[in-house]
PAZAPA-4460 file (N, C-alpha, C; in steps of 0.05 Angstrom, whole numbers, plus 32768, in hexadecimal, padded with zeros to 4 digits):
% residues 126
    n_x    n_y    n_z   ca_x   ca_y   ca_z    c_x    c_y    c_z   seq   type   mol
   7F22   8209   7FCA   7F0B   81FA   7FD3   7F0F   81DC   7FCD     1      M     A
   7F16   81D5   7FB5   7F1A   81B9   7FAD   7F32   81AE   7FBD     2      I     A
   7F47   81BE   7FC0   7F5F   81B4   7FCF   7F57   81AB   7FEB     3      D     A
   7F44   81B8   7FF8   7F3C   81B0   8013   7F31   8194   8013     4      A     A
   7F23   818D   7FFE   7F17   8172   7FFC   7F2D   815D   7FF9     5      I     A
   7F41   8162   7FE9   7F56   814F   7FE5   7F6B   814F   7FFB     6      F     A
   7F69   8161   800E   7F7C   8162   8024   7F6F   8158   803E     7      N     A
   7F57   814D   803C   7F4A   8142   8054   7F59   8128   805C     8      Q     A
   7F5C   8123   8076   7F6A   810B   8080   7F5F   80F1   8075     9      P     A
   7F45   80EF   8072   7F3A   80D6   8068   7F42   80D0   804C    10      G     A
   7F41   80E4   803B   7F49   80E1   801F   7F67   80DC   801D    11      Y     A
   7F76   80EB   802B   7F94   80E7   802A   7F9C   80CC   8035    12      L     A
   7F8E   80C3   804A   7F94   80A8   8055   7F8E   8092   8041    13      G     A
   7F77   8095   8033   7F70   8081   801F   7F83   8081   8008    14      A     A
   7F8C   8099   8000   7F9F   809B   7FEA   7FBA   808F   7FF2    15      K     A
   7FC3   8094   800B   7FDD   8088   8014   7FDB   806A   8016    16      R     A
   7FC4   8060   801F   7FC1   8043   8020   7FC1   8037   8004    17      M     A
   7FB6   8045   7FF0   7FB6   803C   7FD4   7FD3   803D   7FCA    18      L     A
   7FE2   8051   7FD1   7FFF   8053   7FC9   800E   803B   7FD5    19      D     A
   8008   8035   7FEE   8016   801F   7FFC   8010   8004   7FEF    20      A     A
   7FF7   7FFF   7FE7   7FF1   7FE6   7FDB   7FFE   7FE4   7FBF    21      T     A
   8000   7FFA   7FB1   800E   7FFA   7F97   802C   7FF4   7F9B    22      A     A
   8038   8000   7FAF   8054   7FFB   7FB5   8058   7FDE   7FBE    23      A     A
   8045   7FD4   7FCE   8047   7FB8   7FD8   8044   7FA5   7FC0    24      R     A
   8034   7FAC   7FAD   8031   7F9B   7F96   804B   7F99   7F87    25      H     A
   8059   7FAF   7F84   8074   7FAF   7F77   8087   7F9D   7F87    26      D     A
   8086   7F9F   7FA2   8098   7F8E   7FB2   8092   7F71   7FAF    27      A     A
   8079   7F6A   7FAF   8071   7F4E   7FAC   8079   7F43   7F90    28      I     A
   8076   7F54   7F7C   807E   7F4C   7F61   809C   7F48   7F5F    29      A     A
   80AC   7F59   7F6D   80C9   7F55   7F6E   80D0   7F3B   7F7C    30      A     A
   80C2   7F35   7F92   80C7   7F1D   7FA1   80C2   7F04   7F8F    31      N     A
   80AB   7F05   7F81   80A4   7EEE   7F70   80B9   7EEB   7F5A    32      I     A
   80C1   7F02   7F4E   80D5   7F01   7F38   80F0   7EF6   7F42    33      A     A
   80F6   7EFA   7F5B   8110   7EF2   7F66   810E   7ED9   7F78    34      N     A
   80F9   7ECA   7F75   80F5   7EB2   7F87   810B   7E9E   7F84    35      A     A
   8119   7E9D   7F6D   812F   7E8A   7F69   814A   7E97   7F69    36      E     A
   814C   7EB0   7F71   8166   7EBE   7F71   8174   7EB8   7F8C    37      T     A
   818C   7EAD   7F8A   819B   7EA7   7FA3   819F   7EC0   7FB4    38      P     A
   819C   7EBD   7FCE   81A0   7ED2   7FE2   818E   7EEA   7FE0    39      R     A
   8179   7EE9   7FCF   8166   7EFF   7FCD   8157   7F01   7FE7    40      Y     A
   8154   7F19   7FF1   8145   7F1F   800A   812A   7F2A   8003    41      Q     A
   8115   7F1E   800E   80F9   7F26   800A   80F6   7F44   8012    42      R     A
   80E7   7F53   8002   80E0   7F6F   8009   80C2   7F71   800D    43      V     A
   80BB   7F86   801C   809E   7F8C   8021   809C   7FA9   8029    44      D     A
   8084   7FB2   802D   807F   7FCD   8037   808C   7FD0   8052    45      L     A
   809B   7FE6   8056   80A8   7FEA   8070   8094   7FEB   8086    46      A     A
   8098   7FDD   809C   8085   7FDD   80B2   8081   7FF8   80BE    47      P     A
   8095   8009   80BD   8092   8024   80C8   807D   8034   80B9    48      S     A
   8079   802F   809F   8064   803E   8090   8049   8039   809C    49      F     A
   8042   8020   80A1   8028   801A   80AC   8023   8028   80C7    50      R     A
   8037   8028   80D9   8033   8035   80F2   8031   8053   80EF    51      S     A
   8041   805F   80DD   803F   807B   80D9   8024   8083   80CD    52      E     A
   801A   8073   80BA   8000   8078   80AE   7FEA   8076   80C3    53      L     A
   7FEA   8062   80D4   7FD6   805F   80E9   7FD7   8077   80FC    54      Q     A
   7FEF   807F   8103   7FF2   8096   8116   7FE7   80B0   8109    55      S     A
   7FEE   80B4   80F0   7FE4   80CD   80E2   7FC6   80CC   80DE    56      A     A
   7FBB   80B5   80D9   7F9E   80B2   80D6   7F90   80B7   80F1    57      L     A
   7F9B   80AC   8106   7F8F   80AF   8121   7F8F   80CC   8129    58      A     A
   7FA4   80DB   8122   7FA7   80F7   8129   7F9A   810A   8115    59      G     A
   7F8E   80FE   80FF   7F82   810F   80EA   7F95   8124   80E0    60      Q     A
   7FAF   811D   80DD   7FC4   812F   80D6   7FC8   8130   80B7    61      D     A
   7FBB   8143   80AA   7FBC   8144   808C   7FD8   8149   8082    62      S     A
   7FE7   815B   8090   8002   8161   8087   8014   8148   8088    63      A     A
   8012   8139   809D   8022   8121   80A0   8019   810C   808C    64      R     A
   7FFF   8109   8088   7FF5   80F6   8074   7FFF   80FD   8058    65      L     A
   8000   8117   8052   8009   8120   8038   8026   811A   8033    66      G     A
   8036   811A   8048   8053   8115   8045   805B   80F8   8046    67      S     A
   8049   80E7   804E   8050   80CA   8050   8054   80BE   8035    68      L     A
   8068   80AE   8032   806E   809F   8019   8074   8082   8021    69      R     A
   8067   806F   8014   806D   8053   801A   808A   804C   8012    70      P     A
   8097   803D   8023   80B2   8034   801E   80B3   8016   801E    71      Q     A
   80C4   800B   800C   80C8   7FEE   800B   80E3   7FE8   8018    72      I     A
   80E3   7FD3   8029   80FB   7FCC   8037   80FD   7FAD   8039    73      A     A
   8115   7FA4   803F   8119   7F87   8043   8107   7F7E   805A    74      K     A
   80FC   7F67   8058   80EB   7F5C   806D   80FD   7F4E   8082    75      D     A
   8100   7F5A   809A   8112   7F4E   80AE   8107   7F33   80B9    76      P     A
   80ED   7F2E   80B6   80E1   7F16   80C0   80E4   7EFE   80AD    77      R     A
   80EB   7F03   8094   80ED   7EEE   8080   8105   7EDC   8086    78      A     A
   8101   7EC2   8086   8116   7EAF   808B   811C   7EA0   8071    79      L     A
   8135   7E97   806D   813C   7E88   8055   812A   7E6F   8052    80      P     A
   8121   7E6B   803A   810F   7E54   8035   811F   7E3C   8029    81      V     A
   8137   7E41   8020   8148   7E2B   8016   8165   7E32   801C    82      N     A
   8177   7E21   8012   8193   7E24   8019   81A2   7E3B   800B    83      R     A
   8196   7E47   7FF6   81A4   7E5C   7FE9   81A1   7E78   7FF6    84      D     A
   8192   7E79   800C   818E   7E92   801B   8177   7EA3   8012    85      G     A
   8169   7E9B   7FFD   8152   7EAA   7FF4   813C   7EA8   8009    86      N     A
   812F   7EBF   800F   811A   7EC0   8023   80FE   7EC2   8018    87      T     A
   80FA   7EBD   7FFE   80E0   7EBF   7FF1   80D2   7EA4   7FF2    88      V     A
   80BA   7EA3   7FFD   80A9   7E8C   7FFC   8094   7E92   7FE7    89      N     A
   8095   7E84   7FD0   8084   7E8A   7FB9   8067   7E88   7FC0    90      L     A
   805F   7E73   7FCE   8043   7E70   7FD5   8039   7E87   7FE7    91      E     A
   8049   7E90   7FFA   8042   7EA6   800B   803F   7EC0   7FFA    92      H     A
   8051   7EC4   7FE7   8050   7EDC   7FD6   8036   7EDC   7FC5    93      E     A
   802E   7EC5   7FBB   8016   7EC4   7FAB   7FFD   7ECA   7FBC    94      L     A
   7FFD   7EC1   7FD5   7FE7   7EC7   7FE7   7FE7   7EE5   7FED    95      V     A
   7FFE   7EF0   7FF2   8001   7F0D   7FF7   7FF8   7F1D   7FDF    96      E     A
   7FFF   7F14   7FC7   7FF7   7F22   7FAF   7FD9   7F23   7FAC    97      L     A
   7FCB   7F0D   7FB1   7FAE   7F0D   7FB0   7FA1   7F1F   7FC5    98      G     A
   7FAC   7F1F   7FDD   7FA1   7F31   7FF2   7FA6   7F4E   7FEB    99      Q     A
   7FBE   7F54   7FE1   7FC5   7F6F   7FDA   7FB3   7F79   7FC3   100      N     A
   7FAE   7F68   7FB0   7F9C   7F6F   7F9A   7F80   7F76   7FA4   101      T     A
   7F76   7F67   7FB7   7F5C   7F6C   7FC3   7F5C   7F87   7FD2   102      L     A
   7F71   7F8C   7FE1   7F73   7FA6   7FF0   7F74   7FBD   7FDC   103      E     A
   7F83   7FBA   7FC6   7F85   7FD0   7FB2   7F69   7FD5   7FA6   104      Y     A
   7F5B   7FC0   7FA0   7F40   7FC3   7F94   7F2D   7FD2   7FA7   105      T     A
   7F2D   7FCB   7FC0   7F1C   7FD8   7FD4   7F24   7FF5   7FD7   106      V     A
   7F3E   7FFB   7FDA   7F47   8016   7FDD   7F41   8028   7FC5   107      Q     A
   7F45   801C   7FAD   7F3F   802C   7F95   7F21   8032   7F93   108      S     A
   7F10   8020   7F9C   7EF3   8025   7F9B   7EEC   803A   7FAF   109      R     A
   7EF9   803B   7FC6   7EF4   8050   7FDA   7EFA   806C   7FCE   110      I     A
   7F11   806E   7FC1   7F19   8088   7FB5   7F07   808F   7F9E   111      I     A
   7F00   807B   7F8D   7EEE   8080   7F77   7ED3   8089   7F81   112      T     A
   7EC9   807D   7F96   7EAF   8085   7FA2   7EB0   80A2   7FAC   113      G     A
   7EC6   80AA   7FB9   7EC9   80C5   7FC3   7EC9   80D9   7FAB   114      A     A
   7ED7   80D2   7F96   7ED8   80E4   7F7F   7EBD   80E5   7F70   115      L     A
   7EAF   80CF   7F70   7E94   80CE   7F64   7E81   80E0   7F73   116      A     A
   7E83   80E0   7F8E   7E72   80F2   7F9E   7E78   810F   7F98   117      K     A
   7E92   8116   7F95   7E9A   8131   7F8F   7E8F   8139   7F73   118      L     A
   7E91   8128   7F60   7E87   812D   7F45   7E69   8132   7F46   119      R     A
   7E5B   8121   7F55   7E3E   8124   7F57   7E37   813F   7F65   120      M     A
   7E46   8147   7F79   7E41   8160   7F86   7E46   8178   7F73   121      A     A
   7E5A   8176   7F62   7E60   818C   7F50   7E4C   818D   7F39   122      I     A
   7E46   8176   7F2D   7E35   8176   7F15   7E18   8172   7F1B   123      T     A
   7E12   8167   7F32   7DF6   8161   7F38   7DEC   8148   7F2B   124      G     A
   7DFE   8139   7F1E   7DF7   8120   7F10   7E06   8109   7F1D   125      K     A
   7DF9   80F1   7F1D   7E07   80DA   7F28   7E17   80CB   7F13   126      S     A
***
């Protein structure tokens, strides 16, 4: 019975988006840490993950949502910002970090709200 609740496409989609923002946070942190490393290539969430997630959500495919895992990959759009070949723009990374933090906060509140509703339904208390 409980498994059915946690295997609903909406819940799984929110969980995968939360996983993606956590992975993206790690990528941004790595980029900031390597901002001065010669020839370091900026990394980010693989673009294919977003399209696969959107497709699985649109199709309400619980099995596909359950199997999705966010992947980090080199950013092919990143261009060198100086002569040493490093593709990290520190100001851009800091903006992305702030945006990603906001997305993580919203997504965690969505999941927390869903779990609070479940707890209220089970216990009868808010």
